[in-house]
N, C-alpha and C positions, 0 to 999 in steps of 0.2 A: 152258572151265573151269567145273566144277560146285562151288559153295561149300556144304558141308554145315555147317548150324548146330549147333554143340556148345553146348548150354546146361544140361548137367548132368542130364538126365532120361532119357538112353538111352546104352547102351554102342554107340557107332557104329563100332566096330572092324570088325564084320562087314560093315556097309554100305560102308565105305571099301575093304575087301578086294575085295567084289564089283564095286565101280565100277572098281577097278584091273584086276580079272580080265576085264572086258568091254571094256577099253581106253578108258573114260571118265576123262579127267584131273579129279582132284577134290582139294580141300583142306578142311581143318577151318577154321571160322571161329567167332569168339566175341565179336567187338566190333562195335558199330553201324556204325562207318565201313567195315569189312570187308563187311558185308551190303550196304551202299549202293553199293559198288564191284563187286559180283558180276556175272557173266554170267548164271548160273543159280543159283537157291537150292534146297536140299533142306532140309525141316523134318521130322526124324524125331521119334519120342517114344514113350515107354511110361509107363504110370502114370495118375494122375488129372488131370483137366481143369484144376482149380484150381492144383495144384502146377506143372503145366507152365507155365501163364500167370504164375504167381508168379515162376518163374525167368526167364522172358523179360523180365518188367518190371523185375526186380532189375537185370538187365544192360542195360537200355535197348534191348533187342532187338525188343521189341513195336512201338515207334514206327519202328524202322529198317526192320523187314520191311514194315509197312503203306506207309511212304514209298517203299521200293524197288519194291513191286508195284503200287501205285496211281499214283505220281507218274512213275516211270521205266520202268514196265512191264517190270520184270525178272521172268522166268518163275519159278515156285515149284512145287514138288512136295512135298505134305505126305504123310507116311507114318504110318499107324496114328494115334496120338494127334495127331501133326502134321497130319493131314487134319482131325481134329475141331477143332483149335485155329483152323483157317481160318474156322470159323463165328462165330456171334454169342454162343454160349453152350451150356451143357449143363445138364441136370437133375442131373447128378452133383454140381454145386456152385452157386456164386453169382457166380463171376467172369465178366466179359464176355470173349469171345474176340476174335480179331483182326478179325473182321467183314469179311473179304475175300469170303465167301460168305454169302448169306441163308439160313442153315441152322442147325439146333439138333441137339444129341445127346440121344437118349433111350435108356433102359435097355431091353435086350431084354425083351420080354413074350411069352413062348412059349405055344403052344397047350397047354391042359390035357390031360394024358395023353400028351404028346409024348415024355416020358422024356428030354428033352434038358435040359442044365444050363447055367447062366450062371457063368463066361464061356464064349463060344464060342471054343474053342481046337482048331484043327486045319485040315484042308484042306477047301476048298470049290471048286466049279467055278463058272466064269462062263458066260454064254450062249454057244452054239456060235458064233454070229456077232457080232462086235464091230467098231464103226467109230470107236473112240476113237483119239486121236493115239497113246496109249501102247499100245494093244491092238487089233490089227486082224485081220481074217480069220476063217476058221472053222476050228476045232479043238475037237472034243468031248473031247480028253484034257486041255485046258488047266485047270490048278487052281492055287490059290495058298493060302499058309499065312496064317491068321487068328489073332488072339489078342486079344480084346476083349469087354467087357461092355456097351457102349454103341455106338450106330450113329447115323450122321448122316442127318437128314431134311431135304431141300432144299425150300425154298419154291417154287422154280421147277424143275419136273421136267426141264427141258431140261439142268440142270446135272448130272443124273445120267447118267453114260456107261455104267455097266454095274451089274448087281445080282448078288447071290449069295442063296442060301437057307440059313437055319439055323432051321428051324421057321416063319419068316416070311421074305418077301423083303426085303432090305435093301441099302442103298447100298454098293457095293464100289469104284466109281471115280467121281470127279467131274471135270468139265472146264468151265471157263468162260474163253474167250480163252486168256490165258497162265498161268491158275491150274489146277493139277492136284492131284489127291489120290487115295491108294489106301488103302483100310482095311486091306488085306493087307500083309505084309512082303515086298517083292520081294527083298530080300537073302537070305531064307529059303525062297524059292519055286523054287529050282533053275532049270532052263532057261527056264521062262516068266517068272520073275522077272528073270532076266538079260536077256531080250528087253525088258522094260519099262524097265529102267535104260538099255540101249542106245538105245532110241527116245528117251527123255527127253535123253540126252546129245547126240543128233543133231538135235534140234529147232532 
C-alpha cells in the first residue's frame, strides 16, 4: 500500500487515479500517525519551497516524515516540489527542508541567447540508458513532463540517478537507499510515468 501525503499544496487526484490505473494500491494520508504506519510514502507537491514546508510543519508532517524515513526506513518518493523538499533548503526561500538528502535547490540559470524561459514547462528526455530502480533499460523515446523553475543540486553526485537538459543539465531523478525523487510528474508522463509508478509500487 502506497500512502500519498496530502498536505494541501497539490491536487493529488490525477496521481491517485494513475496509481489506481497501474494497479498500485494507494490511499491519501494527512496525519503524522498515518505517515509513521505507512508501507511506502509518496510526497507530491507544486508551488514554492517555503510554502510547502510551512504546510508540512503546520500539520506536524515534517517530523513524521523524517522519523518514518530515517528511523523506520520507510521508502519515500518525492515528486516535483516533493523531491526538492527532501533536500536541506532552496534559494527560493529561507526555510529548511526535510534534510533527507544533502542537496539544495537553485533557480535555473540559462545560457545567454538560448531563447529558453523559466519556468521549464514541457517534455524532456532522460539518457538512453538508465539503471535507476524506477527507470531502467535503454529507450531513446523515453520522455517525461516537467514544470519547475528550480532544480536540485546534490552534494553527493552518486545520489543523482538520471539527468535531463533544459539549456543546462539538471537533476531529474535521485536515489539514495530507500529515498527516491523525480523532478518530473510521473502521473502526467503517460506510459513512461506509469512505468515509474509501477516500479515504485513493486519495490
